[in-house]
N, C-alpha and C positions, 0 to 999 in steps of 0.2 A: 234701318238706315235710309235716309232720303237720298235720291239720286237726281241728277240733272243731265241733260244732253250736253255734250261738248260741241260748242259752236253749231254748225249746220248739220252735224252728223247725228246718227242714231246711237252713238256710243254713250253709255251711261257712266257717269263718274260720281262718287260720293260728294255731297255738298260740303262735308268737312274732310279735309285731308290732314296729312302730317308734314309739317315743316321741319327742316333739319338744319337751320342756321346754327352755328357753333358746334354741331355734331363733329366729332373727330378731333377737336382741339386738345382734349385731355384723354390720352390713351387709357388712363385708369377708369374713365367713365364709359368706355366703349361697350362693355358687357351690359351695363344698365341701359345704354342707348339702344342697343339691339333688342333687349327685352321689351323696352317701351314700344318700339316699332312693331315688334311681333304681337304684342298685346293689342295694339291698335288694329293691325291687320286681322287678327282673329275676331275683332268686334266690328268689322266692316269698313275700317278706315284704310281702304286699299289704294287711295290716292296718296302718293309720296312725292314731295317736292324737294329737290336738292339743287346744287349748282357746283360748277368746277371751282368757283371762288371760295366756297365754304370750306374753311380750314385747309385751303390749298389742295383740294381733292380729298381730304380726309373724310368729309361727310359722305361723299359718294362711296368710299370704301366701307363705311359703316352700313350704309344702305345695302350694298352688295351682300354683306353677310346676313342681313336681316331677311332679304328676299330670295336667298340662294335656292331654296327648295319650293318656292311658290311664285316664281317670276310671272307665270301666265295669269295669275290672279291680280297682279299689280298694275295700276296705271301710273307709270313712272315719268316724272317730269324732271328735266335738268336744264341748265342754262349755260350759254356761252358768254364769257366776259366781254365787255365792251372793247377792251384792248385787243381781243383776238378776233375782231369782226371783219377782217379782210376776207376775201374769197377763200384763200388758202388757209387762213387762220381758223375760220369757222369749221372747215372740214377736218382739220387736224385736231381741233379742240373736241369735236364730236367723237373722233376716233379714240382720243385719250379717255373721254368720259365712258365710252363703251367698255374700254379695257378695265377702268377702275370699278365700274358697276358690274362687271362680269356678265354682260348681256350682249346679245347680237342686235338689239334694236332699242330705241328710246321711243316711248309712246308720244311724248310732247316735248319738243325742243324749242327753247325760248332764247331770244336775244335779251340778256340780263338788263342792260341799260342802253339808251341811245349812245352812240359813239361820237366822240369829238374828232377822232382821227380817221375813221374808215367810213366811206360813203355807204349809205343804206342800200344802194344798188348792188354793191359787192356782197354785202351780207345776205341779202335776200336771194341773190343768184345762187349762193352757196347753200342756203336753206332749201331751195328748189332741187339742187343736186342731191342733197341728202334724202329728200323725199323720193326722188326718182330711183335712187339706189336702194331704197328700202331700209336705210339705216335709222330713219326716224319715220314714225307714222303720221304725225301731225306737227305743225309748226305754229309758233306764236311769238309774241313780244312781251316785254315787261317795262313798265314805266314810260310808255309811249302815249303822247297826246293824240287826239283824233287826227290832227293834221299829219302827224308823222305816220300814223297808221295808214292813212290814205296814200302817202308816198310809198310806203312799203308794199301795200297791196298792188299798186300800179306796176311795180316791178315784177311781181309774182305771176301775173297773168291768170292762168287757170288754177294755180295753186292758191289756197285760201288761208288767211290768218284765222286761227281757231280760238285764240285766247290772248288777252292782255292781262298781265299780272301787275297789280298796283297796290300801293298802301291804302288801307281803308279801315278806319276805326272811328269811334264816337267823337274824338277830338280832331279828326281830319276827314271831313266829308266833301272835300273839293271835287272828288271824282263824280259825285252825284250831279254836278253841273255840266259835265262834258263827257267824260269817259263812259260812264254807265249808260246815258241815253244813246250815245253813238254806238256802243256795242249792242244794245238792245235792237236798234234799227238795223244793224248789219249782221245780226245773229252771231255775235262773237261772245264767248264766255269771259266773264270778268272773274279773275282769281285774286281775291283780296288777301294780302299778306299783313302781318303785324296787327291782327284784329284787337289786341289789347294795348296798342300804343307802340311807339318807337323806342328803341334803345337810346341811351344818352348821346351816343356818337352820331345819330342819324336824325336829320330834320328837326334839330333843336330838342330832341328827346322828349317829345310830347307823349307822355305815358298814360297809364290807366289812372283814373281819378283816385286820389289817396283817401285813406280813412278820415272821416269827420268833415270832409268837404261837402258842400251842399249837393254837388254832382254825384258823389258816391252815395250819399244818403238817399237820393232819388232812386238810384239803381238798386240799393239794398231794399228800399220800400217796395219797389215793383217785384223784386225777387221773392220777398216774403209771401206774396200772394200765391206763388207757385212752388214754394219750398225750394227755391233756387238761389244761387249766389249772384252777386253783381256781375261776375265774369260770364256766367251762363246767360244772363239777360243781354249783355253786350254782344255775345256771339250770336244769339238768336236774332237780335235786331239786325245784324248785318245780312242775314240770310233772307230777309223779306223781299229782296230783289230776285225775280224769277231767273235771271241769267247769271247769277252770282254764286260762286263757291268760295270757300275760305280755307286757309292753311295755317292754323295756329301751330307754333312750335310747342312741342310737349316733351320735356326731358325725362319724364317719369310716368309711371302707370297712373298715379293719382291725378295728374293733369289730364291724361287721356280720358279717364272716367268722367271727370268734370266736363270736358268738351262734349262727350257723348250725351250727357244729360241735357245739354243745351237744346238738343233736338226735340225734347219732350214738351217744351213750352209753346204756347200760342199767345203772343202778346196782343192785348186788346188795342182798339183805336185810342182809348184813353191813355194807355201806356205809351203808345207811340207819340201822342201829343205832348206828354210830359217830357219825354226824351228830347223832342224837338225844342221844347222851351229851354231846357237846361244844357243842351248840346246843339246850339244853333248851327245851321249850315252856312258856310262862308259864301260870299258872292262870286268869288273867282273860281276858275277851274284849276286843274292840276298843273303845277309848274313843270316846264320842260328842263330836265337836268341831264347833262351829258357827261360821260366819263371817258 
């Protein structure tokens, strides 16, 4: 397993974690979801990302079951919903997450989205409180532009934003223009979500290149050189940034095995140039979206 430091700390986290969006939606799948998480943990994927919004807390409950006897080995990330980002709301949301996760602390607590309703000053003051009380070890944000990160950090004082979790995949490279350079400069970890593309209900549903498209053929061609799939090439490509980790969702053991194999590749300069040609970087930076 490859590891990278979290922000400015010496804490090592796996470069590939386990995302849990949609976990807990179908109770009939809970056993398989727990098995998948456990398999990932046993194979070094000890970074687990969840959120209070995922299945209305159901994902956190699934995670709790999976990590019940190995909590100290896990780097646990969860997120407070934008609608709960008042001072009191953040603290109460964290307490509910702690209860659902059956733990006394959260390793990394993130603001899930910028909030339309609640001032960032309130949110960050609450984050600082959680740090001071030891309920969370580190704090961060998600879907924040560099300007908004500056505003949040200005409120925090001596407390430091350790992570910005953003969407990042071959068909959405906007964060390369602003978020990634900013985070490199300020020693903030970038945690990329949806590395294989967005679901239909998000951001226009820009997904993974479909079979027989020229883009997919290029990924397949690169993969053939390494005995790898197009998905493994895409995942490895994301990890070329030194301050970046990623959290693909994996609903079953087969997916997790595939994700692990992505770490075995070393893409050549020629491979990267081909990818740049067929998946060009946009000119603009990440859009600011508030909820």
